LUMRO-251088 format. One record per residue: chain; residue number from 0; x, z, y of N, C-alpha, C in turn. Coordinates in Angstrom, 2 decimals, decimal comma. Example, Ala and Ser with C-alpha at 12.3 -4.5 7.8 and 13.67 -1.06 7.14 Angstrom:
2
+-----+-----+---------+---------+---------+---------+---------+---------+---------+---------+---------+
! mol ! seq !     npx !     npz !     npy !    capx !    capz !    capy !     cpx !     cpz !     cpy !
+-----+-----+---------+---------+---------+---------+---------+---------+---------+---------+---------+
!   A !   0 !   13,19 !    7,80 !   -5,69 !   12,30 !    7,80 !   -4,50 !   13,20 !    7,80 !   -3,30 !
!   A !   1 !   12,85 !    7,08 !   -2,25 !   13,67 !    7,14 !   -1,06 !   12,90 !    7,87 !    0,03 !
+-----+-----+---------+---------+---------+---------+---------+---------+---------+---------+---------+
//
This chain:
117
+-----+-----+---------+---------+---------+---------+---------+---------+---------+---------+---------+
! mol ! seq !     npx !     npz !     npy !    capx !    capz !    capy !     cpx !     cpz !     cpy !
+-----+-----+---------+---------+---------+---------+---------+---------+---------+---------+---------+
!   A !   0 ! -250,64 ! -117,34 !   79,18 ! -251,31 ! -117,40 !   78,12 ! -252,01 ! -118,65 !   78,05 !
!   A !   1 ! -251,64 ! -119,85 !   78,74 ! -252,13 ! -121,46 !   78,50 ! -253,37 ! -121,43 !   78,51 !
!   A !   2 ! -254,29 ! -120,31 !   79,27 ! -255,77 ! -120,67 !   79,62 ! -255,96 ! -121,24 !   80,70 !
!   A !   3 ! -255,22 ! -121,41 !   81,77 ! -255,71 ! -122,37 !   82,67 ! -255,36 ! -123,78 !   82,31 !
!   A !   4 ! -255,98 ! -124,91 !   82,91 ! -255,68 ! -126,15 !   82,93 ! -255,77 ! -126,90 !   84,26 !
!   A !   5 ! -255,26 ! -128,18 !   84,24 ! -255,35 ! -128,72 !   85,68 ! -256,41 ! -129,70 !   85,60 !
!   A !   6 ! -257,69 ! -129,59 !   85,32 ! -258,66 ! -130,67 !   85,60 ! -259,25 ! -130,41 !   86,85 !
!   A !   7 ! -259,60 ! -131,68 !   87,61 ! -260,08 ! -131,56 !   88,59 ! -261,65 ! -131,58 !   88,23 !
!   A !   8 ! -262,52 ! -131,29 !   89,38 ! -264,09 ! -131,18 !   89,02 ! -264,30 ! -132,78 !   88,57 !
!   A !   9 ! -263,97 ! -133,79 !   89,12 ! -264,22 ! -135,17 !   88,47 ! -263,74 ! -135,44 !   86,88 !
!   A !  10 ! -262,61 ! -134,91 !   86,88 ! -261,95 ! -135,17 !   85,40 ! -262,82 ! -134,31 !   84,30 !
!   A !  11 ! -263,28 ! -133,20 !   84,91 ! -264,09 ! -132,45 !   83,86 ! -265,51 ! -133,18 !   83,79 !
!   A !  12 ! -266,09 ! -133,46 !   85,03 ! -267,10 ! -134,38 !   84,77 ! -267,14 ! -135,38 !   83,96 !
!   A !  13 ! -266,11 ! -135,90 !   83,86 ! -265,96 ! -137,39 !   82,88 ! -265,65 ! -136,85 !   81,31 !
!   A !  14 ! -265,06 ! -135,77 !   81,42 ! -264,98 ! -134,97 !   80,00 ! -266,23 ! -134,53 !   79,35 !
!   A !  15 ! -266,84 ! -134,05 !   80,41 ! -268,08 ! -133,55 !   79,91 ! -269,33 ! -134,55 !   79,54 !
!   A !  16 ! -269,16 ! -135,68 !   80,58 ! -270,16 ! -136,57 !   80,27 ! -269,82 ! -137,35 !   79,01 !
!   A !  17 ! -268,63 ! -137,46 !   78,72 ! -268,20 ! -138,29 !   77,37 ! -268,39 ! -137,50 !   76,21 !
!   A !  18 ! -268,10 ! -136,20 !   76,34 ! -268,21 ! -135,33 !   75,28 ! -269,81 ! -135,28 !   74,77 !
!   A !  19 ! -270,90 ! -135,41 !   75,87 ! -272,29 ! -135,20 !   75,38 ! -272,85 ! -136,53 !   75,25 !
!   A !  20 ! -271,98 ! -137,66 !   75,31 ! -272,43 ! -139,06 !   74,95 ! -273,10 ! -139,65 !   75,97 !
!   A !  21 ! -272,92 ! -139,59 !   77,15 ! -273,67 ! -140,33 !   78,31 ! -272,71 ! -141,16 !   78,97 !
!   A !  22 ! -273,41 ! -142,33 !   79,29 ! -272,36 ! -143,35 !   80,13 ! -272,49 ! -143,17 !   81,44 !
!   A !  23 ! -271,72 ! -143,65 !   82,05 ! -271,57 ! -143,60 !   83,65 ! -272,99 ! -144,16 !   84,35 !
!   A !  24 ! -273,44 ! -145,13 !   83,89 ! -274,66 ! -145,72 !   84,15 ! -275,83 ! -144,92 !   84,02 !
!   A !  25 ! -275,88 ! -144,29 !   82,86 ! -277,20 ! -143,27 !   82,36 ! -276,92 ! -142,08 !   83,64 !
!   A !  26 ! -275,80 ! -141,55 !   83,82 ! -275,60 ! -140,24 !   84,63 ! -275,99 ! -140,87 !   86,05 !
!   A !  27 ! -275,65 ! -142,05 !   86,49 ! -275,60 ! -142,35 !   87,94 ! -277,25 ! -142,85 !   88,33 !
!   A !  28 ! -278,02 ! -143,30 !   87,14 ! -279,42 ! -143,39 !   87,30 ! -280,11 ! -142,08 !   87,32 !
!   A !  29 ! -279,81 ! -141,19 !   86,54 ! -280,24 ! -139,87 !   86,88 ! -280,05 ! -139,19 !   88,12 !
!   A !  30 ! -278,81 ! -139,30 !   88,81 ! -278,63 ! -138,86 !   89,98 ! -279,24 ! -139,89 !   91,18 !
!   A !  31 ! -279,71 ! -140,92 !   90,65 ! -280,27 ! -141,77 !   91,57 ! -279,19 ! -142,41 !   92,71 !
!   A !  32 ! -278,06 ! -142,80 !   92,24 ! -277,08 ! -143,44 !   92,79 ! -276,53 ! -144,72 !   92,15 !
!   A !  33 ! -275,64 ! -145,43 !   92,50 ! -275,00 ! -146,53 !   91,76 ! -274,04 ! -146,01 !   90,86 !
!   A !  34 ! -273,52 ! -146,85 !   90,13 ! -272,63 ! -146,48 !   88,89 ! -271,20 ! -146,22 !   89,59 !
!   A !  35 ! -270,99 ! -147,37 !   90,54 ! -269,68 ! -147,31 !   91,18 ! -269,66 ! -146,01 !   92,32 !
!   A !  36 ! -270,92 ! -145,58 !   92,61 ! -270,64 ! -144,31 !   93,42 ! -270,40 ! -143,16 !   92,68 !
!   A !  37 ! -270,89 ! -143,00 !   91,52 ! -270,61 ! -141,93 !   90,35 ! -269,18 ! -141,98 !   89,90 !
!   A !  38 ! -268,67 ! -143,30 !   89,81 ! -267,28 ! -143,35 !   89,42 ! -266,39 ! -142,82 !   90,30 !
!   A !  39 ! -266,79 ! -142,97 !   91,77 ! -265,89 ! -142,27 !   92,60 ! -265,86 ! -140,75 !   92,59 !
!   A !  40 ! -266,84 ! -140,09 !   92,09 ! -266,96 ! -138,68 !   91,77 ! -265,85 ! -138,44 !   90,77 !
!   A !  41 ! -265,99 ! -139,23 !   89,66 ! -265,11 ! -138,92 !   88,52 ! -263,71 ! -139,15 !   88,77 !
!   A !  42 ! -263,38 ! -140,13 !   89,45 ! -262,06 ! -140,45 !   89,90 ! -261,42 ! -139,61 !   91,02 !
!   A !  43 ! -262,19 ! -138,91 !   91,83 ! -261,84 ! -137,86 !   92,73 ! -261,86 ! -138,59 !   94,06 !
!   A !  44 ! -262,30 ! -139,70 !   94,31 ! -262,37 ! -140,53 !   95,61 ! -263,39 ! -139,88 !   96,60 !
!   A !  45 ! -264,38 ! -139,53 !   95,76 ! -265,34 ! -138,79 !   96,70 ! -265,81 ! -137,48 !   96,33 !
!   A !  46 ! -265,83 ! -136,51 !   97,16 ! -266,13 ! -134,96 !   97,00 ! -267,57 ! -134,89 !   96,41 !
!   A !  47 ! -267,84 ! -134,38 !   95,46 ! -269,23 ! -134,14 !   94,74 ! -269,84 ! -132,98 !   95,68 !
!   A !  48 ! -271,11 ! -133,28 !   96,15 ! -271,79 ! -132,38 !   97,06 ! -272,55 ! -131,50 !   96,32 !
!   A !  49 ! -272,77 ! -130,49 !   96,86 ! -273,66 ! -129,15 !   96,09 ! -274,65 ! -129,91 !   95,46 !
!   A !  50 ! -275,47 ! -130,66 !   96,03 ! -276,77 ! -131,25 !   95,54 ! -276,55 ! -132,06 !   94,33 !
!   A !  51 ! -275,59 ! -132,87 !   94,36 ! -275,16 ! -133,54 !   93,20 ! -274,64 ! -132,70 !   92,00 !
!   A !  52 ! -273,76 ! -131,59 !   92,44 ! -273,39 ! -130,67 !   91,27 ! -274,66 ! -130,06 !   90,87 !
!   A !  53 ! -275,41 ! -129,58 !   91,52 ! -276,71 ! -129,02 !   91,15 ! -277,71 ! -130,11 !   89,86 !
!   A !  54 ! -277,68 ! -131,11 !   90,31 ! -278,26 ! -132,03 !   89,41 ! -277,37 ! -132,37 !   88,12 !
!   A !  55 ! -275,96 ! -132,55 !   88,23 ! -275,27 ! -132,45 !   86,94 ! -275,45 ! -131,38 !   86,25 !
!   A !  56 ! -275,43 ! -130,23 !   86,93 ! -275,63 ! -128,91 !   86,01 ! -276,94 ! -129,15 !   85,37 !
!   A !  57 ! -277,87 ! -129,56 !   85,79 ! -279,14 ! -129,56 !   85,31 ! -279,05 ! -130,54 !   84,28 !
!   A !  58 ! -278,68 ! -131,59 !   84,51 ! -278,35 ! -132,81 !   83,22 ! -277,77 ! -132,12 !   82,01 !
!   A !  59 ! -276,62 ! -131,51 !   82,24 ! -275,94 ! -131,01 !   81,12 ! -276,25 ! -129,77 !   80,67 !
!   A !  60 ! -277,06 ! -129,14 !   81,30 ! -277,61 ! -127,57 !   81,03 ! -276,47 ! -126,70 !   81,09 !
!   A !  61 ! -275,55 ! -126,78 !   82,14 ! -274,62 ! -125,38 !   82,57 ! -274,71 ! -125,29 !   83,69 !
!   A !  62 ! -274,10 ! -124,04 !   84,18 ! -274,25 ! -123,52 !   85,63 ! -273,38 ! -124,45 !   86,62 !
!   A !  63 ! -274,00 ! -124,67 !   87,41 ! -273,28 ! -125,39 !   88,73 ! -271,86 ! -124,85 !   88,95 !
!   A !  64 ! -271,85 ! -123,49 !   88,84 ! -270,53 ! -122,71 !   89,09 ! -269,65 ! -123,16 !   87,94 !
!   A !  65 ! -270,10 ! -123,42 !   86,85 ! -269,00 ! -124,00 !   85,61 ! -268,34 ! -125,07 !   85,79 !
!   A !  66 ! -268,84 ! -126,08 !   86,70 ! -268,22 ! -127,19 !   86,89 ! -266,88 ! -127,04 !   87,56 !
!   A !  67 ! -266,66 ! -125,84 !   88,34 ! -265,43 ! -125,33 !   88,77 ! -264,58 ! -124,62 !   88,15 !
!   A !  68 ! -265,07 ! -124,25 !   86,89 ! -264,33 ! -123,39 !   85,92 ! -262,93 ! -123,97 !   85,66 !
!   A !  69 ! -261,93 ! -123,11 !   85,59 ! -260,61 ! -123,66 !   85,14 ! -260,16 ! -122,94 !   83,80 !
!   A !  70 ! -261,06 ! -122,18 !   83,22 ! -260,52 ! -121,58 !   81,91 ! -261,12 ! -122,71 !   80,83 !
!   A !  71 ! -260,38 ! -123,04 !   80,13 ! -260,54 ! -124,09 !   78,74 ! -261,60 ! -123,41 !   78,00 !
!   A !  72 ! -261,66 ! -122,03 !   77,39 ! -262,39 ! -121,49 !   76,67 ! -263,74 ! -121,35 !   76,97 !
!   A !  73 ! -264,07 ! -121,08 !   78,31 ! -265,37 ! -120,95 !   79,03 ! -266,00 ! -122,56 !   78,99 !
!   A !  74 ! -265,17 ! -123,35 !   79,47 ! -265,60 ! -124,86 !   79,56 ! -265,92 ! -125,29 !   78,05 !
!   A !  75 ! -265,04 ! -124,76 !   77,13 ! -265,49 ! -125,28 !   75,73 ! -266,69 ! -124,76 !   75,26 !
!   A !  76 ! -266,97 ! -123,54 !   75,63 ! -268,43 ! -122,82 !   75,24 ! -269,68 ! -123,67 !   75,82 !
!   A !  77 ! -269,38 ! -123,89 !   77,05 ! -270,49 ! -124,82 !   77,72 ! -270,42 ! -126,23 !   77,14 !
!   A !  78 ! -269,80 ! -126,70 !   76,75 ! -269,91 ! -127,95 !   76,12 ! -270,34 ! -128,05 !   74,63 !
!   A !  79 ! -270,06 ! -126,78 !   73,87 ! -270,57 ! -126,56 !   73,03 ! -272,32 ! -126,24 !   72,80 !
!   A !  80 ! -272,43 ! -125,66 !   74,09 ! -273,88 ! -125,21 !   74,16 ! -274,92 ! -126,23 !   75,00 !
!   A !  81 ! -274,06 ! -127,08 !   75,50 ! -274,94 ! -127,88 !   76,26 ! -275,78 ! -129,19 !   75,45 !
!   A !  82 ! -276,72 ! -129,66 !   75,98 ! -277,77 ! -130,15 !   75,09 ! -277,10 ! -131,74 !   75,05 !
!   A !  83 ! -277,30 ! -132,27 !   73,77 ! -277,02 ! -133,56 !   73,61 ! -278,35 ! -134,52 !   74,05 !
!   A !  84 ! -277,84 ! -135,60 !   74,48 ! -278,91 ! -136,77 !   74,82 ! -279,91 ! -137,02 !   73,53 !
!   A !  85 ! -278,63 ! -137,17 !   72,35 ! -279,06 ! -137,86 !   71,02 ! -279,93 ! -136,61 !   70,30 !
!   A !  86 ! -280,06 ! -135,45 !   70,59 ! -280,50 ! -134,48 !   69,59 ! -281,89 ! -133,90 !   70,32 !
!   A !  87 ! -282,89 ! -133,69 !   69,52 ! -284,15 ! -133,31 !   70,05 ! -283,90 ! -131,83 !   70,62 !
!   A !  88 ! -284,94 ! -131,30 !   71,27 ! -284,76 ! -129,90 !   71,90 ! -285,72 ! -128,89 !   71,05 !
!   A !  89 ! -285,48 ! -128,82 !   69,79 ! -286,58 ! -127,97 !   69,01 ! -286,19 ! -126,45 !   69,12 !
!   A !  90 ! -285,12 ! -126,14 !   69,57 ! -284,79 ! -124,82 !   69,92 ! -285,06 ! -124,46 !   71,36 !
!   A !  91 ! -285,46 ! -123,13 !   71,69 ! -285,92 ! -122,70 !   72,91 ! -284,85 ! -122,85 !   73,80 !
!   A !  92 ! -284,73 ! -123,39 !   74,88 ! -283,56 ! -123,48 !   76,00 ! -283,46 ! -122,23 !   76,31 !
!   A !  93 ! -284,24 ! -121,36 !   76,51 ! -284,04 ! -120,04 !   77,25 ! -283,20 ! -119,14 !   76,21 !
!   A !  94 ! -283,64 ! -119,33 !   74,77 ! -282,95 ! -118,58 !   73,89 ! -281,41 ! -118,98 !   73,48 !
!   A !  95 ! -281,06 ! -120,39 !   74,02 ! -279,86 ! -120,79 !   74,08 ! -279,10 ! -120,51 !   75,13 !
!   A !  96 ! -279,72 ! -120,47 !   76,25 ! -279,03 ! -120,10 !   77,41 ! -278,83 ! -118,42 !   77,51 !
!   A !  97 ! -279,44 ! -117,59 !   76,99 ! -279,29 ! -116,24 !   76,93 ! -277,89 ! -116,05 !   75,52 !
!   A !  98 ! -277,90 ! -116,75 !   74,68 ! -277,07 ! -116,90 !   73,58 ! -275,56 ! -117,51 !   74,38 !
!   A !  99 ! -275,75 ! -118,41 !   75,42 ! -274,55 ! -118,90 !   75,73 ! -273,88 ! -117,87 !   76,99 !
!   A ! 100 ! -274,80 ! -117,09 !   77,35 ! -274,29 ! -115,94 !   78,22 ! -273,64 ! -114,89 !   77,69 !
!   A ! 101 ! -274,03 ! -114,84 !   76,50 ! -273,47 ! -113,64 !   75,66 ! -272,17 ! -114,07 !   75,30 !
!   A ! 102 ! -272,08 ! -115,44 !   74,90 ! -270,56 ! -115,97 !   74,41 ! -269,70 ! -115,96 !   75,55 !
!   A ! 103 ! -270,33 ! -116,31 !   76,57 ! -269,35 ! -116,39 !   77,94 ! -268,96 ! -115,03 !   78,32 !
!   A ! 104 ! -269,81 ! -114,16 !   78,05 ! -269,40 ! -112,47 !   78,77 ! -268,22 ! -112,26 !   77,55 !
!   A ! 105 ! -268,35 ! -112,34 !   76,54 ! -267,53 ! -112,22 !   75,33 ! -266,14 ! -112,80 !   75,83 !
!   A ! 106 ! -266,00 ! -114,14 !   76,00 ! -264,89 ! -114,65 !   76,29 ! -264,32 ! -114,28 !   77,58 !
!   A ! 107 ! -265,02 ! -113,82 !   78,49 ! -264,46 ! -113,36 !   79,68 ! -263,91 ! -112,03 !   79,39 !
!   A ! 108 ! -264,41 ! -111,08 !   78,58 ! -263,92 ! -110,03 !   78,45 ! -262,66 ! -109,85 !   77,54 !
!   A ! 109 ! -262,74 ! -110,76 !   76,33 ! -261,56 ! -110,96 !   75,67 ! -260,29 ! -111,34 !   76,57 !
!   A ! 110 ! -260,42 ! -112,30 !   77,28 ! -259,51 ! -112,98 !   78,36 ! -258,96 ! -111,83 !   79,14 !
!   A ! 111 ! -259,89 ! -110,82 !   79,73 ! -259,43 ! -109,71 !   80,57 ! -258,70 ! -108,92 !   79,64 !
!   A ! 112 ! -259,01 ! -108,37 !   78,60 ! -258,02 ! -107,60 !   77,52 ! -256,94 ! -108,34 !   77,36 !
!   A ! 113 ! -256,87 ! -109,46 !   77,01 ! -255,74 ! -110,26 !   76,50 ! -254,75 ! -110,22 !   78,06 !
!   A ! 114 ! -255,19 ! -110,28 !   79,13 ! -254,50 ! -110,40 !   80,48 ! -253,77 ! -109,04 !   80,52 !
!   A ! 115 ! -254,44 ! -107,99 !   80,40 ! -254,03 ! -106,61 !   80,73 ! -253,23 ! -106,07 !   79,53 !
!   A ! 116 ! -252,86 ! -106,68 !   78,69 ! -251,79 ! -106,38 !   77,62 ! -250,22 ! -106,70 !   77,86 !
+-----+-----+---------+---------+---------+---------+---------+---------+---------+---------+---------+
//
């Protein structure tokens, strides 16, 4: 189906950071660590702790479990709905989260149906 891809957690963190317009320095400051320490997460030299994953998920407004997703369509939905640093949050975050859940469920059901055909 072409649905799976081979990104590691670190590679996905890099892609997500870049897509949302953050620098490594900004993310590392948010996490309270040095930029070189954060770089080790992105390049896979250091495993990302559960606590750091929770903080990153909070920063990007995604579920921590999503950082381990291997389905491109689900990750694409997360990136589409993540809040960008350069845009105001005039829209209610709870409404966006509910809509994201609906879209993710739809994607998962569609993928399940396609895999059963």
